[in-house]
All heavy atoms as TSV, in Angstrom:
chain	resi	resn	atom	element	x	y	z
A	1	MET	N	N	0.844	-1.183	0.000
A	1	MET	CA	C	0.000	0.000	0.000
A	1	MET	C	C	0.886	1.241	0.000
A	1	MET	O	O	1.851	1.328	0.744
A	1	MET	CB	C	-0.891	-0.028	1.244
A	1	MET	CG	C	-1.763	1.182	1.365
A	1	MET	SD	S	-3.116	0.952	2.517
A	1	MET	CE	C	-2.399	1.567	4.000
A	2	CYS	N	N	0.579	2.185	-0.861
A	2	CYS	CA	C	1.334	3.434	-0.925
A	2	CYS	C	C	0.848	4.379	0.164
A	2	CYS	O	O	-0.347	4.472	0.429
A	2	CYS	CB	C	1.146	4.092	-2.282
A	2	CYS	SG	S	1.856	3.162	-3.634
A	3	GLU	N	N	1.771	5.072	0.782
A	3	GLU	CA	C	1.394	6.061	1.789
A	3	GLU	C	C	1.871	7.426	1.333
A	3	GLU	O	O	2.902	7.556	0.687
A	3	GLU	CB	C	2.022	5.708	3.139
A	3	GLU	CG	C	1.427	4.466	3.758
A	3	GLU	CD	C	1.935	4.232	5.169
A	3	GLU	OE1	O	2.417	5.177	5.799
A	3	GLU	OE2	O	1.839	3.090	5.614
A	4	HIS	N	N	1.099	8.422	1.649
A	4	HIS	CA	C	1.439	9.797	1.312
A	4	HIS	C	C	0.901	10.679	2.419
A	4	HIS	O	O	-0.161	10.407	2.976
A	4	HIS	CB	C	0.820	10.184	-0.033
A	4	HIS	CG	C	1.320	11.488	-0.551
A	4	HIS	ND1	N	0.806	12.691	-0.145
A	4	HIS	CD2	C	2.300	11.778	-1.430
A	4	HIS	CE1	C	1.441	13.671	-0.762
A	4	HIS	NE2	N	2.345	13.149	-1.550
A	5	LYS	N	N	1.624	11.741	2.727
A	5	LYS	CA	C	1.226	12.595	3.846
A	5	LYS	C	C	-0.142	13.241	3.655
A	5	LYS	O	O	-0.791	13.613	4.610
A	5	LYS	CB	C	2.274	13.679	4.095
A	5	LYS	CG	C	2.387	14.707	2.979
A	5	LYS	CD	C	3.464	15.722	3.277
A	5	LYS	CE	C	3.568	16.722	2.160
A	5	LYS	NZ	N	2.804	17.913	2.378
A	6	ASP	N	N	-0.611	13.349	2.408
A	6	ASP	CA	C	-1.889	13.995	2.138
A	6	ASP	C	C	-3.036	13.019	1.915
A	6	ASP	O	O	-4.134	13.432	1.577
A	6	ASP	CB	C	-1.765	14.912	0.916
A	6	ASP	CG	C	-0.823	16.062	1.185
A	6	ASP	OD1	O	-0.901	16.635	2.279
A	6	ASP	OD2	O	-0.007	16.385	0.312
A	7	VAL	N	N	-2.762	11.737	2.075
A	7	VAL	CA	C	-3.809	10.734	1.911
A	7	VAL	C	C	-4.111	10.128	3.269
A	7	VAL	O	O	-3.231	9.605	3.942
A	7	VAL	CB	C	-3.387	9.627	0.921
A	7	VAL	CG1	C	-4.447	8.538	0.836
A	7	VAL	CG2	C	-3.129	10.228	-0.453
A	8	LEU	N	N	-5.359	10.231	3.667
A	8	LEU	CA	C	-5.775	9.667	4.937
A	8	LEU	C	C	-6.045	8.181	4.744
A	8	LEU	O	O	-6.759	7.781	3.837
A	8	LEU	CB	C	-7.034	10.378	5.439
A	8	LEU	CG	C	-6.893	11.893	5.597
A	8	LEU	CD1	C	-8.225	12.496	6.000
A	8	LEU	CD2	C	-5.824	12.227	6.611
A	9	VAL	N	N	-5.448	7.358	5.608
A	9	VAL	CA	C	-5.573	5.915	5.484
A	9	VAL	C	C	-6.771	5.440	6.298
A	9	VAL	O	O	-6.957	5.828	7.439
A	9	VAL	CB	C	-4.284	5.226	5.983
A	9	VAL	CG1	C	-4.410	3.717	5.873
A	9	VAL	CG2	C	-3.088	5.721	5.194
A	10	ASP	N	N	-7.589	4.588	5.684
A	10	ASP	CA	C	-8.705	3.993	6.396
A	10	ASP	C	C	-8.186	2.908	7.329
A	10	ASP	O	O	-7.267	2.180	6.995
A	10	ASP	CB	C	-9.700	3.361	5.421
A	10	ASP	CG	C	-10.423	4.402	4.582
A	10	ASP	OD1	O	-10.536	5.546	5.042
A	10	ASP	OD2	O	-10.865	4.064	3.482
A	11	GLY	N	N	-8.805	2.804	8.493
A	11	GLY	CA	C	-8.418	1.772	9.448
A	11	GLY	C	C	-9.065	0.444	9.105
A	11	GLY	O	O	-9.946	0.352	8.257
A	12	ASP	N	N	-8.624	-0.617	9.764
A	12	ASP	CA	C	-9.204	-1.953	9.576
A	12	ASP	C	C	-10.281	-2.175	10.614
A	12	ASP	O	O	-10.059	-2.811	11.639
A	12	ASP	CB	C	-8.120	-3.022	9.707
A	12	ASP	CG	C	-7.095	-2.926	8.602
A	12	ASP	OD1	O	-7.479	-2.524	7.493
A	12	ASP	OD2	O	-5.920	-3.269	8.851
A	13	TYR	N	N	-11.479	-1.651	10.367
A	13	TYR	CA	C	-12.574	-1.796	11.312
A	13	TYR	C	C	-13.899	-1.736	10.569
A	13	TYR	O	O	-13.976	-1.250	9.453
A	13	TYR	CB	C	-12.517	-0.699	12.379
A	13	TYR	CG	C	-12.551	0.701	11.808
A	13	TYR	CD1	C	-13.762	1.319	11.493
A	13	TYR	CD2	C	-11.370	1.399	11.576
A	13	TYR	CE1	C	-13.787	2.595	10.952
A	13	TYR	CE2	C	-11.395	2.658	11.039
A	13	TYR	CZ	C	-12.595	3.264	10.730
A	13	TYR	OH	O	-12.629	4.521	10.202
A	14	GLN	N	N	-14.918	-2.226	11.226
A	14	GLN	CA	C	-16.263	-2.117	10.689
A	14	GLN	C	C	-16.844	-0.810	11.204
A	14	GLN	O	O	-16.994	-0.631	12.413
A	14	GLN	CB	C	-17.132	-3.300	11.158
A	14	GLN	CG	C	-16.676	-4.629	10.613
A	14	GLN	CD	C	-16.834	-4.695	9.098
A	14	GLN	OE1	O	-17.710	-4.067	8.531
A	14	GLN	NE2	N	-15.964	-5.445	8.453
A	15	PRO	N	N	-17.158	0.127	10.330
A	15	PRO	CA	C	-17.591	1.442	10.797
A	15	PRO	C	C	-18.966	1.414	11.470
A	15	PRO	O	O	-19.894	0.785	10.988
A	15	PRO	CB	C	-17.630	2.285	9.527
A	15	PRO	CG	C	-17.700	1.319	8.406
A	15	PRO	CD	C	-17.074	0.037	8.885
A	16	SER	N	N	-19.031	2.070	12.615
A	16	SER	CA	C	-20.326	2.309	13.248
A	16	SER	C	C	-20.899	3.575	12.599
A	16	SER	O	O	-20.275	4.173	11.730
A	16	SER	CB	C	-20.149	2.519	14.751
A	16	SER	OG	O	-19.460	3.727	14.996
A	17	GLU	N	N	-22.068	3.987	13.047
A	17	GLU	CA	C	-22.670	5.193	12.466
A	17	GLU	C	C	-21.747	6.398	12.683
A	17	GLU	O	O	-21.521	7.191	11.780
A	17	GLU	CB	C	-24.033	5.447	13.083
A	17	GLU	CG	C	-24.765	6.615	12.437
A	17	GLU	CD	C	-26.169	6.804	12.990
A	17	GLU	OE1	O	-26.798	5.810	13.392
A	17	GLU	OE2	O	-26.612	7.952	13.036
A	18	ARG	N	N	-21.208	6.529	13.884
A	18	ARG	CA	C	-20.317	7.659	14.184
A	18	ARG	C	C	-19.040	7.573	13.359
A	18	ARG	O	O	-18.568	8.569	12.831
A	18	ARG	CB	C	-19.991	7.663	15.690
A	18	ARG	CG	C	-18.995	8.729	16.113
A	18	ARG	CD	C	-19.568	10.123	15.985
A	18	ARG	NE	N	-18.575	11.086	16.364
A	18	ARG	CZ	C	-18.542	12.313	15.914
A	18	ARG	NH1	N	-19.467	12.743	15.112
A	18	ARG	NH2	N	-17.601	13.141	16.296
A	19	GLN	N	N	-18.487	6.382	13.238
A	19	GLN	CA	C	-17.270	6.217	12.450
A	19	GLN	C	C	-17.529	6.488	10.980
A	19	GLN	O	O	-16.659	7.009	10.283
A	19	GLN	CB	C	-16.692	4.816	12.659
A	19	GLN	CG	C	-16.101	4.628	14.060
A	19	GLN	CD	C	-15.739	3.182	14.334
A	19	GLN	OE1	O	-16.373	2.275	13.822
A	19	GLN	NE2	N	-14.740	2.977	15.160
A	20	THR	N	N	-18.723	6.144	10.505
A	20	THR	CA	C	-19.073	6.424	9.114
A	20	THR	C	C	-19.122	7.931	8.879
A	20	THR	O	O	-18.619	8.429	7.873
A	20	THR	CB	C	-20.426	5.783	8.752
A	20	THR	OG1	O	-20.337	4.378	8.958
A	20	THR	CG2	C	-20.803	6.061	7.312
A	21	VAL	N	N	-19.710	8.662	9.813
A	21	VAL	CA	C	-19.750	10.128	9.711
A	21	VAL	C	C	-18.330	10.680	9.709
A	21	VAL	O	O	-17.988	11.539	8.896
A	21	VAL	CB	C	-20.586	10.738	10.863
A	21	VAL	CG1	C	-20.437	12.249	10.890
A	21	VAL	CG2	C	-22.049	10.349	10.719
A	22	ASP	N	N	-17.483	10.169	10.622
A	22	ASP	CA	C	-16.087	10.611	10.676
A	22	ASP	C	C	-15.345	10.284	9.385
A	22	ASP	O	O	-14.556	11.090	8.890
A	22	ASP	CB	C	-15.361	9.971	11.864
A	22	ASP	CG	C	-15.834	10.518	13.202
A	22	ASP	OD1	O	-16.487	11.585	13.223
A	22	ASP	OD2	O	-15.560	9.869	14.231
A	23	ALA	N	N	-15.589	9.088	8.828
A	23	ALA	CA	C	-14.924	8.694	7.583
A	23	ALA	C	C	-15.351	9.602	6.448
A	23	ALA	O	O	-14.527	10.011	5.631
A	23	ALA	CB	C	-15.232	7.234	7.257
A	24	ASN	N	N	-16.651	9.921	6.380
A	24	ASN	CA	C	-17.127	10.829	5.340
A	24	ASN	C	C	-16.513	12.210	5.504
A	24	ASN	O	O	-16.137	12.852	4.524
A	24	ASN	CB	C	-18.648	10.916	5.349
A	24	ASN	CG	C	-19.297	9.654	4.845
A	24	ASN	OD1	O	-18.682	8.866	4.135
A	24	ASN	ND2	N	-20.547	9.446	5.221
A	25	LEU	N	N	-16.406	12.680	6.740
A	25	LEU	CA	C	-15.784	13.967	7.003
A	25	LEU	C	C	-14.310	13.921	6.601
A	25	LEU	O	O	-13.807	14.843	5.961
A	25	LEU	CB	C	-15.932	14.345	8.479
A	25	LEU	CG	C	-15.338	15.691	8.892
A	25	LEU	CD1	C	-15.975	16.827	8.089
A	25	LEU	CD2	C	-15.524	15.923	10.372
A	26	SER	N	N	-13.633	12.831	6.945
A	26	SER	CA	C	-12.227	12.674	6.577
A	26	SER	C	C	-12.060	12.700	5.063
A	26	SER	O	O	-11.123	13.307	4.551
A	26	SER	CB	C	-11.662	11.369	7.133
A	26	SER	OG	O	-11.637	11.407	8.539
A	27	GLN	N	N	-12.969	12.046	4.350
A	27	GLN	CA	C	-12.900	12.065	2.889
A	27	GLN	C	C	-13.114	13.473	2.359
A	27	GLN	O	O	-12.420	13.897	1.429
A	27	GLN	CB	C	-13.934	11.108	2.301
A	27	GLN	CG	C	-13.605	9.651	2.531
A	27	GLN	CD	C	-14.712	8.719	2.077
A	27	GLN	OE1	O	-15.793	9.161	1.685
A	27	GLN	NE2	N	-14.452	7.428	2.127
A	28	ASP	N	N	-14.033	14.202	2.940
A	28	ASP	CA	C	-14.272	15.585	2.515
A	28	ASP	C	C	-13.041	16.448	2.760
A	28	ASP	O	O	-12.668	17.259	1.910
A	28	ASP	CB	C	-15.472	16.184	3.244
A	28	ASP	CG	C	-16.799	15.593	2.799
A	28	ASP	OD1	O	-16.830	14.962	1.712
A	28	ASP	OD2	O	-17.779	15.745	3.530
A	29	ILE	N	N	-12.417	16.269	3.908
A	29	ILE	CA	C	-11.199	17.028	4.227
A	29	ILE	C	C	-10.090	16.662	3.256
A	29	ILE	O	O	-9.365	17.531	2.760
A	29	ILE	CB	C	-10.769	16.776	5.689
A	29	ILE	CG1	C	-11.798	17.393	6.638
A	29	ILE	CG2	C	-9.373	17.326	5.951
A	29	ILE	CD1	C	-11.620	17.005	8.092
A	30	GLN	N	N	-9.948	15.386	2.945
A	30	GLN	CA	C	-8.924	14.937	2.005
A	30	GLN	C	C	-9.171	15.532	0.622
A	30	GLN	O	O	-8.239	16.007	-0.033
A	30	GLN	CB	C	-8.925	13.413	1.929
A	30	GLN	CG	C	-7.861	12.848	1.013
A	30	GLN	CD	C	-7.847	11.336	1.034
A	30	GLN	OE1	O	-8.317	10.718	1.961
A	30	GLN	NE2	N	-7.306	10.745	-0.007
A	31	ILE	N	N	-10.427	15.539	0.187
A	31	ILE	CA	C	-10.757	16.121	-1.116
A	31	ILE	C	C	-10.438	17.609	-1.132
A	31	ILE	O	O	-9.864	18.123	-2.096
A	31	ILE	CB	C	-12.239	15.864	-1.468
A	31	ILE	CG1	C	-12.447	14.374	-1.777
A	31	ILE	CG2	C	-12.689	16.731	-2.648
A	31	ILE	CD1	C	-13.893	13.959	-1.845
A	32	GLN	N	N	-10.782	18.317	-0.058
A	32	GLN	CA	C	-10.472	19.755	0.021
A	32	GLN	C	C	-8.966	19.994	-0.026
A	32	GLN	O	O	-8.490	20.912	-0.704
A	32	GLN	CB	C	-11.056	20.349	1.301
A	32	GLN	CG	C	-12.562	20.440	1.301
A	32	GLN	CD	C	-13.121	20.902	2.638
A	32	GLN	OE1	O	-12.392	21.123	3.596
A	32	GLN	NE2	N	-14.438	21.043	2.701
A	33	ARG	N	N	-8.220	19.174	0.692
A	33	ARG	CA	C	-6.754	19.323	0.727
A	33	ARG	C	C	-6.154	19.074	-0.652
A	33	ARG	O	O	-5.318	19.849	-1.130
A	33	ARG	CB	C	-6.176	18.326	1.736
A	33	ARG	CG	C	-4.692	18.469	1.938
A	33	ARG	CD	C	-4.168	17.406	2.872
A	33	ARG	NE	N	-4.812	17.478	4.167
A	33	ARG	CZ	C	-4.869	16.470	5.029
A	33	ARG	NH1	N	-4.335	15.312	4.744
A	33	ARG	NH2	N	-5.452	16.620	6.192
A	34	LEU	N	N	-6.583	18.010	-1.315
A	34	LEU	CA	C	-6.054	17.692	-2.636
A	34	LEU	C	C	-6.486	18.724	-3.669
A	34	LEU	O	O	-5.702	19.083	-4.562
A	34	LEU	CB	C	-6.491	16.283	-3.051
A	34	LEU	CG	C	-5.889	15.154	-2.216
A	34	LEU	CD1	C	-6.515	13.823	-2.595
A	34	LEU	CD2	C	-4.381	15.107	-2.360
A	35	THR	N	N	-7.706	19.241	-3.543
A	35	THR	CA	C	-8.167	20.297	-4.445
A	35	THR	C	C	-7.330	21.556	-4.269
A	35	THR	O	O	-6.948	22.202	-5.253
A	35	THR	CB	C	-9.662	20.600	-4.204
A	35	THR	OG1	O	-10.413	19.401	-4.433
A	35	THR	CG2	C	-10.163	21.697	-5.127
A	36	ALA	N	N	-7.022	21.898	-3.035
A	36	ALA	CA	C	-6.184	23.074	-2.771
A	36	ALA	C	C	-4.784	22.878	-3.361
A	36	ALA	O	O	-4.213	23.813	-3.940
A	36	ALA	CB	C	-6.092	23.333	-1.270
A	37	GLN	N	N	-4.239	21.677	-3.233
A	37	GLN	CA	C	-2.917	21.405	-3.804
A	37	GLN	C	C	-2.950	21.483	-5.325
A	37	GLN	O	O	-2.030	22.016	-5.943
A	37	GLN	CB	C	-2.418	20.029	-3.363
A	37	GLN	CG	C	-2.029	19.979	-1.907
A	37	GLN	CD	C	-1.532	18.606	-1.512
A	37	GLN	OE1	O	-1.877	17.603	-2.132
A	37	GLN	NE2	N	-0.714	18.560	-0.485
A	38	LEU	N	N	-4.005	20.945	-5.919
A	38	LEU	CA	C	-4.145	20.991	-7.369
A	38	LEU	C	C	-4.263	22.432	-7.851
A	38	LEU	O	O	-3.633	22.824	-8.837
A	38	LEU	CB	C	-5.364	20.183	-7.800
A	38	LEU	CG	C	-5.628	20.085	-9.294
A	38	LEU	CD1	C	-4.466	19.413	-10.002
A	38	LEU	CD2	C	-6.912	19.331	-9.547
A	39	THR	N	N	-5.041	23.226	-7.141
A	39	THR	CA	C	-5.195	24.641	-7.492
A	39	THR	C	C	-3.867	25.381	-7.374
A	39	THR	O	O	-3.493	26.159	-8.263
A	39	THR	CB	C	-6.258	25.300	-6.593
A	39	THR	OG1	O	-7.495	24.602	-6.760
A	39	THR	CG2	C	-6.446	26.770	-6.938
A	40	ALA	N	N	-3.132	25.124	-6.299
A	40	ALA	CA	C	-1.823	25.761	-6.114
A	40	ALA	C	C	-0.861	25.353	-7.228
A	40	ALA	O	O	-0.115	26.192	-7.754
A	40	ALA	CB	C	-1.246	25.399	-4.752
A	41	ALA	N	N	-0.881	24.090	-7.598
A	41	ALA	CA	C	-0.009	23.618	-8.681
A	41	ALA	C	C	-0.387	24.281	-9.998
A	41	ALA	O	O	0.493	24.687	-10.768
A	41	ALA	CB	C	-0.096	22.096	-8.804
A	42	TYR	N	N	-1.681	24.409	-10.260
A	42	TYR	CA	C	-2.140	25.071	-11.482
A	42	TYR	C	C	-1.647	26.517	-11.522
A	42	TYR	O	O	-1.143	26.991	-12.545
A	42	TYR	CB	C	-3.663	25.029	-11.566
A	42	TYR	CG	C	-4.207	25.818	-12.727
A	42	TYR	CD1	C	-4.210	25.288	-14.008
A	42	TYR	CD2	C	-4.682	27.120	-12.542
A	42	TYR	CE1	C	-4.693	26.026	-15.085
A	42	TYR	CE2	C	-5.156	27.862	-13.618
A	42	TYR	CZ	C	-5.166	27.309	-14.873
A	42	TYR	OH	O	-5.630	28.058	-15.930
A	43	HIS	N	N	-1.775	27.223	-10.403
A	43	HIS	CA	C	-1.323	28.620	-10.350
A	43	HIS	C	C	0.190	28.717	-10.526
A	43	HIS	O	O	0.689	29.647	-11.173
A	43	HIS	CB	C	-1.757	29.280	-9.040
A	43	HIS	CG	C	-3.226	29.549	-8.976
A	43	HIS	ND1	N	-3.875	30.440	-9.797
A	43	HIS	CD2	C	-4.184	29.030	-8.181
A	43	HIS	CE1	C	-5.168	30.457	-9.520
A	43	HIS	NE2	N	-5.383	29.600	-8.546
A	44	ARG	N	N	0.927	27.767	-9.972
A	44	ARG	CA	C	2.385	27.755	-10.115
A	44	ARG	C	C	2.767	27.531	-11.579
A	44	ARG	O	O	3.661	28.184	-12.101
A	44	ARG	CB	C	2.988	26.658	-9.221
A	44	ARG	CG	C	4.483	26.538	-9.318
A	44	ARG	CD	C	5.188	27.765	-8.781
A	44	ARG	NE	N	6.619	27.584	-8.844
A	44	ARG	CZ	C	7.472	28.513	-9.235
A	44	ARG	NH1	N	7.037	29.723	-9.524
A	44	ARG	NH2	N	8.752	28.269	-9.281
A	45	ILE	N	N	2.082	26.610	-12.248
A	45	ILE	CA	C	2.345	26.361	-13.666
A	45	ILE	C	C	2.050	27.614	-14.482
A	45	ILE	O	O	2.836	27.994	-15.362
A	45	ILE	CB	C	1.517	25.162	-14.175
A	45	ILE	CG1	C	2.049	23.868	-13.557
A	45	ILE	CG2	C	1.533	25.091	-15.701
A	45	ILE	CD1	C	1.132	22.668	-13.765
A	46	ALA	N	N	0.939	28.275	-14.186
A	46	ALA	CA	C	0.585	29.501	-14.899
A	46	ALA	C	C	1.646	30.580	-14.683
A	46	ALA	O	O	2.036	31.283	-15.626
A	46	ALA	CB	C	-0.785	30.000	-14.454
A	47	ALA	N	N	2.141	30.703	-13.456
A	47	ALA	CA	C	3.185	31.700	-13.164
A	47	ALA	C	C	4.473	31.360	-13.912
A	47	ALA	O	O	5.144	32.260	-14.445
A	47	ALA	CB	C	3.434	31.757	-11.659
A	48	LEU	N	N	4.824	30.094	-13.964
A	48	LEU	CA	C	6.030	29.689	-14.695
A	48	LEU	C	C	5.878	29.942	-16.195
A	48	LEU	O	O	6.844	30.357	-16.859
A	48	LEU	CB	C	6.348	28.215	-14.421
A	48	LEU	CG	C	6.853	27.904	-13.015
A	48	LEU	CD1	C	6.908	26.396	-12.802
A	48	LEU	CD2	C	8.210	28.535	-12.771
A	49	GLU	N	N	4.680	29.708	-16.730
A	49	GLU	CA	C	4.441	30.000	-18.140
A	49	GLU	C	C	4.591	31.491	-18.421
A	49	GLU	O	O	5.201	31.886	-19.420
A	49	GLU	CB	C	3.051	29.535	-18.551
A	49	GLU	CG	C	2.914	28.036	-18.665
A	49	GLU	CD	C	1.503	27.585	-18.992
A	49	GLU	OE1	O	0.546	28.352	-18.747
A	49	GLU	OE2	O	1.356	26.454	-19.490
A	50	GLU	N	N	4.041	32.316	-17.527
A	50	GLU	CA	C	4.186	33.766	-17.683
A	50	GLU	C	C	5.654	34.172	-17.624
A	50	GLU	O	O	6.118	35.006	-18.418
A	50	GLU	CB	C	3.417	34.499	-16.579
A	50	GLU	CG	C	1.918	34.426	-16.727
A	50	GLU	CD	C	1.409	35.257	-17.903
A	50	GLU	OE1	O	2.011	36.296	-18.204
A	50	GLU	OE2	O	0.398	34.845	-18.498
A	51	GLN	N	N	6.392	33.588	-16.712
A	51	GLN	CA	C	7.817	33.889	-16.572
A	51	GLN	C	C	8.570	33.460	-17.828
A	51	GLN	O	O	9.430	34.196	-18.329
A	51	GLN	CB	C	8.374	33.169	-15.344
A	51	GLN	CG	C	9.832	33.463	-15.064
A	51	GLN	CD	C	10.325	32.699	-13.834
A	51	GLN	OE1	O	9.575	31.994	-13.178
A	51	GLN	NE2	N	11.595	32.838	-13.544
A	52	LEU	N	N	8.235	32.296	-18.342
A	52	LEU	CA	C	8.887	31.802	-19.570
A	52	LEU	C	C	8.591	32.719	-20.755
A	52	LEU	O	O	9.500	33.068	-21.518
A	52	LEU	CB	C	8.400	30.391	-19.870
A	52	LEU	CG	C	8.994	29.695	-21.094
A	52	LEU	CD1	C	10.494	29.532	-20.933
A	52	LEU	CD2	C	8.317	28.363	-21.313
A	53	LEU	N	N	7.330	33.131	-20.880
A	53	LEU	CA	C	6.982	34.029	-21.991
A	53	LEU	C	C	7.651	35.387	-21.849
A	53	LEU	O	O	8.029	36.009	-22.838
A	53	LEU	CB	C	5.467	34.191	-22.067
A	53	LEU	CG	C	4.693	32.953	-22.556
A	53	LEU	CD1	C	3.197	33.187	-22.435
A	53	LEU	CD2	C	5.075	32.624	-23.993
A	54	ALA	N	N	7.810	35.868	-20.620
A	54	ALA	CA	C	8.425	37.176	-20.395
A	54	ALA	C	C	9.914	37.163	-20.732
A	54	ALA	O	O	10.464	38.192	-21.149
A	54	ALA	CB	C	8.225	37.598	-18.936
A	55	THR	N	N	10.558	36.027	-20.550
A	55	THR	CA	C	12.009	35.960	-20.816
A	55	THR	C	C	12.328	35.425	-22.208
A	55	THR	O	O	13.491	35.430	-22.601
A	55	THR	CB	C	12.700	35.050	-19.782
A	55	THR	OG1	O	12.140	33.741	-19.855
A	55	THR	CG2	C	12.552	35.607	-18.387
A	56	ARG	N	N	11.317	35.022	-22.934
A	56	ARG	CA	C	11.518	34.460	-24.257
A	56	ARG	C	C	11.902	35.545	-25.254
A	56	ARG	O	O	11.271	36.595	-25.313
A	56	ARG	CB	C	10.225	33.778	-24.707
A	56	ARG	CG	C	10.380	32.911	-25.891
A	56	ARG	CD	C	9.079	32.210	-26.138
A	56	ARG	NE	N	9.293	31.117	-27.058
A	56	ARG	CZ	C	8.380	30.272	-27.404
A	56	ARG	NH1	N	7.153	30.387	-26.907
A	56	ARG	NH2	N	8.628	29.304	-28.236
A	57	VAL	N	N	12.939	35.278	-26.030
A	57	VAL	CA	C	13.385	36.231	-27.051
A	57	VAL	C	C	12.951	35.706	-28.404
A	57	VAL	O	O	13.251	34.577	-28.780
A	57	VAL	CB	C	14.923	36.395	-27.020
A	57	VAL	CG1	C	15.374	37.333	-28.124
A	57	VAL	CG2	C	15.385	36.857	-25.653
A	58	ILE	N	N	12.217	36.563	-29.136
A	58	ILE	CA	C	11.710	36.149	-30.464
A	58	ILE	C	C	12.559	36.761	-31.538
A	58	ILE	O	O	13.030	37.828	-31.494
A	58	ILE	CB	C	10.238	36.559	-30.647
A	58	ILE	CG1	C	9.404	35.844	-29.593
A	58	ILE	CG2	C	9.769	36.241	-32.028
A	58	ILE	CD1	C	7.928	36.202	-29.621
């Protein structure tokens, strides 16, 4: 199994109602975190493209 600091690992248990709510919340938090990282990466790529175009000599 691959591990990554931004991926929440599910435990080996049968979820109760409370654990199911917590798992759903954990999934929502994970999705928000990964979405934020994706957005930041997109903005970084856009900034690098702008920098490349600004230094490009035609």
